[in-house]
C-alpha positions in Angstrom: 2.7 -24.7 0.2 -0.4 -25.9 -1.5 -2.2 -22.7 -2.4 -5.8 -22.4 -3.7 -6.9 -19.2 -5.4 -10.6 -18.4 -5.6 -12.6 -15.7 -7.4 -16.1 -15.8 -5.8 -19.2 -15.0 -7.8 -22.2 -12.9 -6.5 -23.9 -16.2 -5.5 -23.5 -20.0 -5.9 -24.2 -20.1 -9.6 -22.3 -19.8 -12.9 -22.2 -16.8 -15.2 -22.2 -16.8 -19.0 -20.2 -13.6 -19.2 -17.2 -14.6 -17.1 -13.7 -13.5 -18.3 -10.3 -14.6 -16.9 -9.4 -12.5 -13.8 -5.9 -11.2 -14.4 -5.4 -10.6 -10.7 -5.4 -14.3 -10.1 -2.9 -14.8 -12.9 -0.6 -12.2 -11.2 -0.8 -14.0 -7.9 0.0 -17.3 -9.5 3.0 -15.8 -11.3 4.3 -14.5 -8.0 3.8 -17.8 -6.1 7.2 -19.1 -7.1 8.1 -22.4 -5.4 4.5 -23.2 -4.4 1.8 -25.4 -5.9 -1.1 -23.2 -7.1 -4.7 -24.2 -8.1 -7.3 -21.8 -9.2 -11.1 -22.1 -9.0 -13.4 -19.5 -10.6 -16.8 -19.5 -8.9 -18.2 -17.6 -11.9 -17.2 -20.3 -14.4 -17.2 -23.6 -12.3 -18.5 -25.0 -9.1 -16.0 -25.0 -6.3 -15.4 -28.6 -5.2 -16.2 -29.6 -1.7 -13.6 -30.6 0.9 -10.7 -29.0 -0.9 -7.4 -29.4 1.0 -4.8 -26.6 1.0 -2.2 -24.9 3.2 -3.6 -21.5 2.2 -6.7 -20.2 0.4 -6.7 -16.7 -1.2 -9.8 -14.9 -2.4 -10.1 -11.8 -4.5 -13.2 -9.9 -3.3 -15.3 -7.2 -4.7 -18.2 -5.5 -2.9 -20.9 -7.4 -4.8 -19.1 -10.7 -4.1 -18.3 -10.0 -0.4 -21.1 -12.0 1.1 -20.4 -15.1 -1.0 -16.6 -14.7 -0.3 -17.2 -14.6 3.4 -19.3 -17.8 3.2 -16.6 -19.6 1.3 -13.9 -18.4 3.6 -15.8 -19.4 6.7 -16.1 -22.9 5.4 -12.4 -23.3 4.9 -11.5 -21.7 8.3 -13.9 -24.1 10.1 -11.7 -26.9 8.8 -8.6 -25.2 10.0 -7.4 -23.9 6.6 -6.0 -20.3 6.7 -7.7 -17.8 4.5 -6.3 -14.5 3.1 -8.3 -11.9 1.1 -7.4 -9.1 -1.3 -9.1 -6.8 -3.8 -11.2 -3.7 -3.7 -13.5 -4.6 -0.8 -10.9 -5.8 1.7 -8.8 -2.8 0.8 -11.5 -0.4 1.9 -12.9 -2.5 4.8 -10.0 -4.6 6.1 -11.5 -4.9 9.6 -14.7 -6.4 8.2 -12.8 -8.8 6.0 -10.7 -9.9 8.9 -13.8 -11.3 10.6 -13.7 -14.0 7.9 -10.0 -14.1 7.0 -6.6 -14.6 8.8 -4.9 -11.9 6.7 -5.8 -9.1 4.3 -3.7 -7.6 1.4 -4.7 -4.0 0.7 -3.9 -2.4 -2.7 -1.8 -4.0 -5.3 -0.7 -7.6 -4.8 2.9 -7.2 -6.0 5.4 -7.2 -3.1 2.7 -7.6 -0.4 1.8 -11.1 -1.7 5.4 -12.3 -1.6 5.9 -11.0 1.9 2.7 -12.7 3.0 3.8 -16.1 1.5 7.2 -15.8 3.2 5.6 -15.0 6.6 3.1 -17.8 6.1 5.9 -20.3 5.3 7.7 -19.2 8.5 4.6 -19.3 10.7 4.5 -15.6 11.4 1.4 -14.5 9.3 0.5 -10.9 10.0 -3.1 -9.5 9.9 -2.6 -6.8 7.2 -0.2 -6.5 4.4 -0.2 -3.1 2.7 1.0 -2.1 -0.7 2.0 1.4 -1.4 0.7 1.2 -5.0 3.7 3.0 -6.3 5.7 0.1 -7.6 6.6 0.1 -11.3 4.7 -2.1 -13.6 7.8 -3.1 -15.5 7.9 -6.4 -13.7 4.2 -7.2 -14.1 3.8 -11.0 -14.9 0.7 -13.0 -15.5 0.5 -16.8 -15.4 -2.4 -17.6 -17.8 -2.0 -21.4 -17.5 -4.4 -21.3 -14.5 -7.2 -20.2 -16.9 -7.0 -23.3 -19.1 -10.1 -25.4 -19.6 -12.5 -22.9 -18.0 -15.6 -21.7 -19.7 -14.8 -18.0 -20.4 -16.0 -15.6 -23.1 -13.7 -15.9 -26.2 -11.8 -12.7 -25.4 -8.1 -12.2 -24.5 -7.5 -9.7 -21.6 -4.4 -7.5 -21.1 -3.5 -4.6 -18.8 -1.4 -1.6 -19.9 -1.9 0.6 -16.9 -3.5 1.1 -13.5 -5.4 4.1 -12.2 -7.3 7.0 -13.7 -6.6 10.7 -14.1 -10.2 11.6 -13.1 -11.8 11.5 -9.7 -15.5 10.7 -10.2 -17.9 10.9 -7.2 -19.2 7.3 -7.6 -15.7 5.7 -8.2 -13.2 4.3 -5.8 -10.2 3.9 -8.2 -8.2 6.7 -6.7 -8.7 5.3 -3.2 -7.3 2.0 -4.4 -4.5 3.0 -6.8 -3.7 6.5 -5.6 -3.6 9.6 -7.7 -0.8 8.5 -10.1 -1.5 6.5 -13.2 1.1 3.9 -13.9 1.7 2.2 -17.3 3.9 -0.6 -18.4 6.8 0.1 -20.8 5.0 -0.2 -24.2 7.9 -2.0 -26.0 8.1 -4.5 -23.2 4.4 -5.0 -23.3 4.6 -6.0 -27.0 6.1 -9.4 -26.1 3.0 -10.3 -24.0 0.6 -9.1 -26.6 2.3 -11.2 -29.3 1.8 -14.3 -27.3 -2.0 -13.9 -27.0 -4.4 -15.6 -29.3 -4.6 -13.3 -32.3 -7.9 -14.7 -33.5 -9.7 -13.4 -30.4 -10.8 -9.9 -29.6 -8.3 -8.3 -27.2 -9.7 -6.3 -24.3 -7.7 -3.9 -22.2 -9.0 -4.0 -18.6 -7.5 -0.5 -17.8 -10.0 1.7 -16.1 -9.1 4.4 -18.7 -6.7 3.6 -21.6 -6.3 7.3 -22.2 -4.1 8.2 -19.3 -1.9 10.6 -21.2 -1.4 11.4 -24.8 2.2 10.1 -24.7 1.3 6.8 -23.0 -1.6 6.2 -25.5 0.6 7.1 -28.5 3.3 4.7 -27.3 0.7 1.8 -27.0 -0.8 2.6 -30.4 2.7 2.5 -32.0 3.1 -1.0 -30.6 -0.4 -2.2 -31.5 -0.6 -1.0 -35.1 1.9 -3.4 -36.7 0.4 -6.3 -34.7 -2.8 -6.0 -36.6 -4.9 -7.0 -33.6 -8.6 -6.3 -33.1 -9.0 -4.9 -29.7 -11.4 -3.0 -27.3 -11.0 -0.9 -24.2 -12.5 1.4 -21.6 -11.7 5.0 -22.5 -12.8 8.5 -21.4 -15.0 10.4 -23.8 -12.5 13.3 -24.2 -10.6 11.1 -26.6 -13.2 12.2 -29.2 -12.0 15.8 -29.1 -9.1 14.9 -31.4 -10.3 13.4 -34.8 -6.7 12.5 -35.7 -6.4 10.5 -32.5 -9.6 8.6 -33.4 -8.1 7.8 -36.7 -5.0 6.4 -35.0 -7.2 4.3 -32.7 -9.0 2.8 -35.7 -5.8 2.2 -37.6 -4.3 0.4 -34.6 -7.2 -2.1 -34.6 -9.6 -0.6 -32.0 -13.0 -2.1 -32.7 -15.0 -1.3 -29.5 -14.8 1.3 -26.8 -16.6 1.4 -23.5 -17.6 4.9 -22.6 -19.2 6.1 -19.4 -21.8 8.6 -20.7 -23.3 8.4 -17.2 -26.0 11.1 -17.7 -27.7 13.4 -20.2 -28.2 16.0 -17.4 -25.4 18.6 -17.1 -26.3 19.2 -13.4 -25.8 15.5 -12.7 -22.4 15.4 -14.5 -21.4 18.3 -12.3 -22.5 16.6 -9.1 -20.7 13.4 -10.0 -17.5 15.5 -10.7 -17.6 14.6 -14.4 -18.5 17.8 -16.2 -15.6 17.2 -18.5 -17.8 14.6 -20.2 -19.2 17.4 -22.3 -15.8 18.6 -23.7 -16.1 16.3 -26.8 -19.5 17.9 -27.7 -22.8 16.3 -28.3 -23.0 12.6 -27.3 -24.6 11.7 -30.6 -21.8 13.3 -32.5 -19.2 11.3 -30.5 -21.0 8.0 -31.3 -21.3 9.0 -35.0 -17.5 9.8 -35.1 -16.7 6.4 -33.7 -19.1 4.5 -35.9 -17.7 6.3 -39.0 -14.4 4.7 -38.1 -15.8 1.2 -37.6 -15.6 1.4 -33.8 -18.5 0.1 -31.9 -19.7 1.7 -28.6 -20.6 0.2 -25.3 -22.3 3.0 -23.4 -23.0 3.0 -19.7 -25.4 5.2 -17.8 -26.1 5.6 -14.0 -29.2 6.9 -12.5 -30.1 8.2 -9.0 -28.2 11.5 -8.9 -30.1 14.5 -7.5 -31.5 15.8 -10.8 -32.8 12.4 -12.1 -36.5 11.7 -12.7 -38.2 8.8 -14.4 -38.0 10.8 -17.6 -34.2 10.9 -17.4 -34.1 7.2 -17.7 -36.5 7.1 -20.7 -34.5 9.8 -22.5 -31.3 7.9 -22.0 -32.8 4.8 -23.4 -34.1 6.7 -26.4 -30.6 8.1 -27.0 -29.0 4.6 -26.8 -31.5 3.2 -29.2 -31.5 6.1 -31.7 -27.7 6.2 -31.6 -27.6 2.5 -32.3 -25.2 1.8 -29.4 -23.8 -1.7 -29.9 -24.1 -2.5 -26.1 -25.4 -0.4 -23.2 -26.0 -0.7 -19.5 -28.5 1.3 -17.4 -27.5 1.0 -13.8 -29.0 2.3 -10.6 -26.3 4.3 -8.8 -24.5 2.0 -6.4 -22.7 3.5 -3.4 -19.7 1.3 -2.6 -17.1 1.7 0.2 -14.2 3.8 -0.9 -16.2 6.2 -3.0 -17.1 9.8 -2.2 -20.7 8.9 -3.1 -20.9 6.4 -0.3 -19.5 8.8 2.3 -21.9 11.5 1.2 -25.0 9.4 1.2 -24.1 7.9 4.5 -23.6 11.3 6.1 -26.9 12.5 4.7 -28.7 9.4 6.1 -29.9 8.3 2.7 -28.6 4.8 2.6 -31.5 2.3 2.9 -29.1 -0.4 4.1 -25.6 0.9 5.0 -24.1 -2.6 4.6 -26.2 -3.6 1.7 -23.6 -6.1 0.5 -24.1 -8.2 3.7 -27.9 -7.7 3.9 -29.6 -11.1 3.4 -32.7 -9.2 2.2 -30.8 -7.3 -0.6 -31.5 -8.4 -4.1 -29.4 -7.4 -7.2 -30.9 -4.4 -8.8 -32.8 -3.3 -5.7 -32.6 0.3 -4.5 -29.8 1.0 -2.1 -30.5 4.6 -1.2 -33.2 7.3 -1.4 -32.8 9.6 -4.5 -34.1 13.2 -4.4 -36.6 13.4 -7.3 -37.5 9.8 -7.9 -38.6 7.1 -5.5 -36.3 4.1 -4.8 -38.8 1.8 -6.5 -39.0 4.0 -9.6 -35.2 4.0 -9.8 -34.9 0.2 -9.6 -37.8 -0.5 -11.9 -36.8 2.2 -14.4 -33.3 0.8 -14.8 -34.5 -2.8 -15.3 -37.1 -1.7 -17.8 -34.5 0.2 -19.8 -32.3 -2.9 -19.9 -35.3 -5.1 -21.0 -36.2 -2.6 -23.8 -32.6 -2.3 -25.0 -32.1 -6.0 -25.2 -35.5 -6.9 -26.6 -35.2 -9.1 -29.7 -36.5 -6.4 -32.0 -34.0 -3.9 -30.6 -31.0 -6.3 -31.0 -32.0 -7.0 -34.6 -32.4 -3.3 -35.4 -29.2 -2.2 -33.8 -27.0 -5.0 -35.0 -28.3 -5.7 -38.6 -30.6 -2.9 -39.7 -28.2 0.1 -39.8 -25.9 2.0 -42.1 -22.7 1.4 -40.2 -20.1 -0.5 -42.2 -18.8 -3.0 -39.7 -16.9 -6.2 -40.5 -18.4 -9.7 -40.1 -16.1 -10.1 -37.1 -17.5 -7.0 -35.4 -21.1 -7.9 -36.3 -20.6 -11.4 -34.9 -19.0 -10.1 -31.7 -21.8 -7.6 -31.2 -24.5 -10.2 -31.7 -22.8 -12.6 -29.2 -22.4 -9.7 -26.7 -26.0 -8.8 -27.0 -27.2 -12.3 -26.5 -25.0 -12.8 -23.4 -26.0 -9.4 -22.0 -29.7 -10.2 -22.5 -29.3 -13.5 -20.7 -27.4 -12.0 -17.8 -29.9 -9.1 -17.3 -32.7 -11.6 -16.6 -30.5 -14.0 -14.6 -29.0 -11.5 -12.2 -32.0 -9.2 -11.6 -33.5 -10.0 -8.2 -30.9 -12.5 -7.1 -29.8 -12.6 -3.5 -26.1 -12.1 -2.8 -24.3 -15.1 -1.4 -25.3 -18.7 -1.3 
């Protein structure tokens, strides 16, 4: 078959922070015997009047409206469409209004069954993955990314899932309760083939799944002398020796979900363990002392948040000289405990906000307790504007006592410039075309 893979953007425009979607590479690698073409709506315009035997889209909640518009266009021309990813997994019946079939959960196994059924003319409506398959056979065809305008970063995936169950997160609903990792020694071969001059980023939701798994990966990474970054839970900072091993293995940036400075909010979001490593400033200081930059994320809208909470979080990010930061209004997405709770409490302003033609990126989605929806939306945007002001970027990147390499300084500068541009480009945008 002639198969077209598409990653939709939030709207019909190109982003400057696009990175290669590994999920598309996994589908391509498992489409043996078929001709595969890939179009990334985030990095390139999708040509009109494409012909194919099958079109497959990977859909997130923020890209659902755009994905449905793209899918409807193909189906009107008689071309079958299938969808997978987080959003169709949680809302398969909604996705099936715009697709001929849906894959829920991991692609491995389910994708091959779908292709076989499609070839034989017996396509089913839903293909379910049990999300328990080993990752030892994980393969990625990166040739489909060639020539596209992506950030100069190499991506890799060591494991899937997370050992924590946060209120606002849907990872457990997608992957299940078990964290699966690839055999570290086998993973080495893939890492050695990646461009060593680029920063390597692990897309794992939490690279610190278990001490044993992380140790196995660090043993593989250390002799490779790669510079890499990851998302990791803050409890990694409880162990200074482990931080030393991270730095020695080439870790240069970590993304940490600080989420909130309010203990009561952390308890409500089922993340009180965020405090086990001690004061946030101490955590940042420990990482900086080892030459590891910090991308800190914060969410606002929990029941104990006020306008002052946002201001204090911004002050912390600036005073701690975080390399990158994000200040997000709490976003209830399908599949999360947060969405179920807010829906039951009647606090959702638009229950299907991802389909609402009046919704704009950054706009309030629900009614908080101690802050108005407008104060929440405006406060988060103002925090982003302040953090990415030119004076702030200069002070955080160049006017500090942290001893970072020219490579890290350059990467931080580029990341801030891209983040600043995307903050202004995305705010207020309508979802979809």
